[in-house]
C-alpha positions in Angstrom: 153.4 185.4 165.1 155.6 188.3 163.9 158.9 186.3 164.1 157.3 183.2 162.5 155.8 185.3 159.7 159.3 186.7 158.9 160.8 183.2 159.1 158.3 181.9 156.6 159.4 184.7 154.2 163.0 183.8 155.0 162.3 180.2 153.9 161.2 181.5 150.6 164.5 183.5 150.4 166.3 180.3 151.1 164.8 178.4 148.2 165.2 181.3 145.8 168.8 181.7 146.9 169.7 178.1 146.3 168.2 177.9 142.9 169.7 181.2 141.8 173.3 180.7 143.0 173.8 176.9 142.9 173.9 177.0 139.1 177.4 178.4 139.2 178.5 175.3 141.2 176.8 172.6 139.2 177.4 174.0 135.7 180.2 171.6 134.7 178.2 168.5 135.9 175.0 169.7 134.1 176.9 170.4 130.9 178.5 166.9 131.0 175.2 165.2 131.6 173.3 167.1 128.9 176.3 166.9 126.4 176.5 170.6 126.0 179.4 173.1 126.4 179.9 175.1 129.6 179.3 178.4 127.8 175.9 177.0 126.5 175.1 175.8 130.0 175.9 179.3 131.3 172.9 180.5 129.3 170.7 178.8 131.9 171.9 181.4 134.5 170.9 184.1 132.1 167.6 182.5 131.5 166.7 182.6 135.2 167.9 186.3 135.5 165.7 187.1 132.4 162.8 185.4 134.1 163.2 187.6 137.2 163.4 190.8 135.1 160.2 189.9 133.1 158.2 188.4 136.0 158.8 190.9 138.7 156.7 193.8 137.4 154.5 191.6 135.2 153.1 189.3 138.0 152.6 192.3 140.4 150.8 194.2 137.7 148.5 191.2 137.0 147.9 189.9 140.5 148.6 192.9 142.7 144.9 193.3 143.8 144.9 189.9 145.6 145.6 189.7 149.3 149.4 189.6 149.9 149.2 186.2 151.7 147.4 184.5 148.9 149.7 186.1 146.4 152.9 185.0 148.2 151.5 181.4 148.4 150.7 181.4 144.7 154.1 182.7 143.8 155.8 180.1 145.9 153.7 177.3 144.3 154.7 178.6 140.8 158.4 178.6 142.0 158.1 175.0 143.3 156.4 173.7 140.2 158.9 175.2 137.7 161.9 174.0 139.8 160.3 170.5 139.7 160.1 170.8 135.9 163.9 171.7 136.0 164.6 168.5 138.0 162.9 166.3 135.4 163.8 168.3 132.3 164.8 165.7 129.6 166.9 168.0 127.5 168.6 171.5 127.4 165.7 173.3 125.7 163.2 172.1 128.3 165.6 173.0 131.1 166.1 176.5 129.6 162.4 177.2 129.5 162.0 175.8 133.1 164.8 178.1 134.4 163.1 181.1 132.6 159.8 180.2 134.2 161.3 179.5 137.6 162.7 183.1 137.6 159.3 184.7 137.1 158.1 184.6 140.7 161.5 185.6 142.2 161.2 189.4 142.1 157.5 189.4 142.8 157.9 187.3 145.9 160.6 189.6 147.3 158.6 192.6 146.3 155.4 191.5 148.0 157.4 190.0 150.9 159.3 193.2 151.5 156.1 195.2 151.8 154.5 192.6 154.1 157.5 192.4 156.3 157.6 196.2 156.7 153.9 196.2 157.7 153.8 193.5 160.3 156.5 195.0 162.6 156.6 198.0 164.8 157.6 201.4 163.3 161.4 201.9 163.1 162.2 198.2 162.5 161.0 197.8 158.9 164.5 197.4 157.4 165.5 194.8 160.0 162.3 192.9 159.2 163.2 192.9 155.5 166.7 191.7 156.4 165.3 188.6 158.0 163.6 187.7 154.7 166.8 188.4 152.8 168.6 186.3 155.5 167.3 183.3 153.6 169.6 184.2 150.7 172.6 184.3 153.0 171.7 180.9 154.6 171.4 179.6 151.0 175.0 180.7 150.4 176.3 179.2 153.6 174.5 175.8 153.5 172.2 175.4 150.5 174.6 176.2 147.7 177.6 174.2 149.0 175.3 171.3 149.8 173.5 171.5 146.4 176.9 171.7 144.6 178.2 168.7 146.5 175.1 166.6 145.7 175.1 167.8 142.1 178.8 166.8 141.7 178.8 163.5 143.5 175.2 162.2 142.6 173.1 164.2 140.2 172.3 167.9 139.5 168.7 166.8 139.4 168.7 166.0 143.1 169.9 169.6 143.7 166.6 170.9 142.2 164.7 168.3 144.3 166.1 170.0 147.4 164.8 173.3 146.1 161.4 171.8 145.5 161.3 170.5 149.1 162.2 173.9 150.5 159.4 175.4 148.3 156.8 172.9 149.6 157.8 173.7 153.3 157.6 177.4 152.5 154.1 177.1 151.0 152.9 175.4 154.3 154.7 177.9 156.5 153.2 180.9 154.6 149.7 179.4 154.9 150.1 178.7 158.7 152.3 181.6 159.9 151.7 184.7 157.7 148.9 187.0 158.8 146.1 187.8 156.3 146.6 191.4 155.4 143.8 193.1 153.3 144.1 193.5 149.6 144.3 197.0 148.1 140.9 197.1 146.4 141.5 200.7 145.2 144.6 199.8 143.4 145.2 201.9 140.2 147.8 200.3 138.0 148.1 203.4 135.8 148.7 205.5 138.8 151.3 203.1 140.1 153.2 203.0 136.9 153.4 206.8 136.9 156.0 206.4 139.6 158.4 205.3 136.9 158.0 208.6 135.2 159.8 210.3 138.0 163.5 211.0 138.1 163.9 209.4 141.5 162.6 206.1 140.3 165.3 205.8 137.6 168.0 207.1 139.9 167.2 204.2 142.3 167.0 201.7 139.4 170.5 202.9 138.2 171.9 202.8 141.7 170.8 199.2 142.1 171.6 198.0 138.6 175.1 199.5 138.5 176.0 199.7 142.2 175.2 196.0 143.0 177.0 195.1 139.8 180.2 195.7 141.9 179.2 192.6 144.0 178.8 190.4 141.0 182.0 191.6 139.2 183.8 190.2 142.3 181.6 187.1 143.1 181.2 185.8 139.6 185.0 185.3 139.3 185.8 184.5 143.0 186.8 180.9 142.2 189.6 181.6 139.7 190.7 184.6 141.8 191.2 182.3 144.8 192.9 179.5 142.8 195.0 181.4 140.3 196.0 184.5 142.4 195.6 183.5 146.1 196.9 180.0 145.5 194.1 177.9 147.0 193.3 174.4 145.7 190.1 173.9 143.7 188.8 171.6 146.4 188.9 174.5 148.9 186.6 176.8 147.0 183.5 175.4 148.7 184.9 176.5 152.0 185.8 179.9 150.6 182.2 180.3 149.4 180.9 179.3 152.9 183.2 182.0 154.4 181.8 184.6 152.0 178.3 183.4 153.0 179.0 184.0 156.6 180.1 187.5 155.7 176.9 188.0 153.7 174.8 186.9 156.7 176.5 189.3 159.1 176.3 192.2 156.5 172.6 191.5 155.8 171.7 192.2 159.4 174.1 195.1 159.8 172.5 196.7 156.7 169.0 196.2 158.2 170.0 198.0 161.4 171.8 200.8 159.6 168.8 201.5 157.3 166.6 201.9 160.4 169.0 204.3 162.0 169.8 206.5 159.1 167.9 207.1 155.9 168.1 204.2 153.4 169.7 206.6 150.8 172.4 207.5 153.2 172.9 203.8 154.2 173.3 203.0 150.4 175.8 205.8 150.0 177.9 204.7 152.9 177.8 201.0 152.0 178.5 201.5 148.3 181.5 203.6 149.2 182.7 200.9 151.6 182.3 198.3 148.8 184.4 200.5 146.5 187.2 200.6 149.1 186.8 196.9 149.9 187.1 195.8 146.3 190.2 198.0 145.7 191.8 196.3 148.8 191.0 192.9 147.4 192.8 193.9 144.2 196.0 194.7 146.1 196.0 191.9 148.7 194.7 188.8 146.8 198.2 187.4 146.3 198.4 186.9 150.1 196.2 183.9 151.1 195.4 185.1 154.7 194.5 188.6 153.7 192.6 187.2 150.8 190.4 185.2 153.1 189.9 188.1 155.5 188.8 190.3 152.6 186.5 187.6 151.2 184.6 187.7 154.5 184.6 191.5 154.7 183.6 192.0 151.0 180.7 189.5 151.4 179.5 191.4 154.5 179.7 194.9 152.8 178.1 193.7 149.6 175.1 192.0 151.1 174.5 194.8 153.6 173.0 196.7 150.7 169.9 194.4 150.3 167.6 195.9 153.0 168.6 199.6 152.5 167.9 199.6 148.7 164.6 197.7 149.2 163.5 200.2 151.9 164.7 203.1 149.7 162.4 201.9 146.9 159.5 201.3 149.2 159.8 204.7 150.9 160.1 206.5 147.6 157.2 204.8 145.8 154.3 205.7 148.1 151.2 204.0 146.6 153.3 201.8 144.4 155.3 199.9 147.0 154.8 196.3 145.8 155.4 197.1 142.1 158.5 199.2 143.0 159.9 196.7 145.4 159.6 194.0 142.7 161.3 196.2 140.2 164.2 196.7 142.6 164.7 192.9 142.5 164.7 193.0 138.7 167.3 195.7 138.9 169.4 193.6 141.2 169.4 190.8 138.6 170.4 193.3 135.9 173.3 194.1 138.3 174.1 190.4 138.3 174.3 190.3 134.5 176.2 193.6 134.2 178.7 192.8 136.9 179.5 189.4 135.4 179.7 190.9 131.8 181.9 193.9 132.6 184.0 192.0 135.1 184.8 189.5 132.4 185.9 192.1 129.8 189.5 192.6 131.3 189.8 188.8 131.6 188.9 188.4 127.9 191.6 191.1 127.2 194.2 189.0 128.9 194.4 190.8 132.3 194.7 188.9 135.6 191.9 187.4 137.7 192.3 190.3 140.1 191.2 192.8 137.5 187.4 192.3 137.8 187.8 193.8 141.3 188.7 197.2 139.8 185.7 197.0 137.5 183.5 196.2 140.5 184.9 199.2 142.4 184.1 201.4 139.5 180.5 200.2 139.4 180.1 200.6 143.1 181.3 204.2 143.2 178.9 205.0 140.3 176.1 203.5 142.4 177.3 205.7 145.3 177.1 208.7 143.1 173.5 208.0 142.3 172.8 207.7 146.0 174.4 211.0 146.6 172.3 212.6 143.9 169.1 211.2 145.6 170.2 212.6 148.9 170.9 216.0 147.4 167.5 216.1 145.6 165.7 215.3 148.9 167.5 218.1 150.7 166.5 220.5 148.0 162.8 219.5 148.4 162.9 220.0 152.1 164.6 223.5 151.8 
């Protein structure tokens, strides 16, 4: 039952990963079909991220007293319905609203799912359990996103959202049949839970995630022009480059889970953000060499996605009594990192610098995240002394 339960959560991660990341691939086709500019179509990515930031704490605050299994099923039904609305959206405005609504359950699902995953496994393997749920995101990048991009380009972007809907339906049934029924927290006090965000630790973790993971998105948001303009690959090969990055992400996700169970999540975050800094600096210097560029694409994907489980466990362990709310906020912070990384990574490009320049921005964001992890570790040592 344990493995099946985790796989049902991973299926949810698969659907969420496809709908979040496939937009980058189908953007030109969607813009052409709706007769809008690509920058305007890009607002649909921002709409989803905004939905995550709004929905993560809001849905947990409203529905957090319900049993976790019922809550997860409800969130996945919402996710499926709003993606179906995206598939049949007749115009840009409807699609924008649908994308915003589809983002609402994202953070709450991972927030509740993380807590459930950590509770249904034996002590000492919590982070590895969470990594199985996040494994769905990596499978999305290896299979779902390339497939969705191909279908969106050769047939219709609407069929891409139909795939997401099918994954959502399968996830709903797997959650109902495989996930154990954990009791609801009847003594939940929302005011007390929110008091966690009055602490300095809470904001250090939020800053760590929002800025540190921005390093990933400063690199990943501009990986296509980096590989074509600097490394010399053809546009047709980008799908395979993304699959390679996805395999790296899959490996890194499970390494991060094991690392966070062996050392403290804060130390794991410090080590991995430092590694990300070094990795992105290497990418900056070797991108003109196609072979080294491919090697670093795999390594950077692995290092970047290894952060998922440690930062989720860090938030859960720090927010005793507010685990679900805090874990959902960490997902909102991750999407803020998505927006910040893409924005700051694009600034040197707008100023006329090369497509390798976002890597240095990403390295700077990663090392700032590592600094916040170091401050957390230092504070914890002082408390124990």
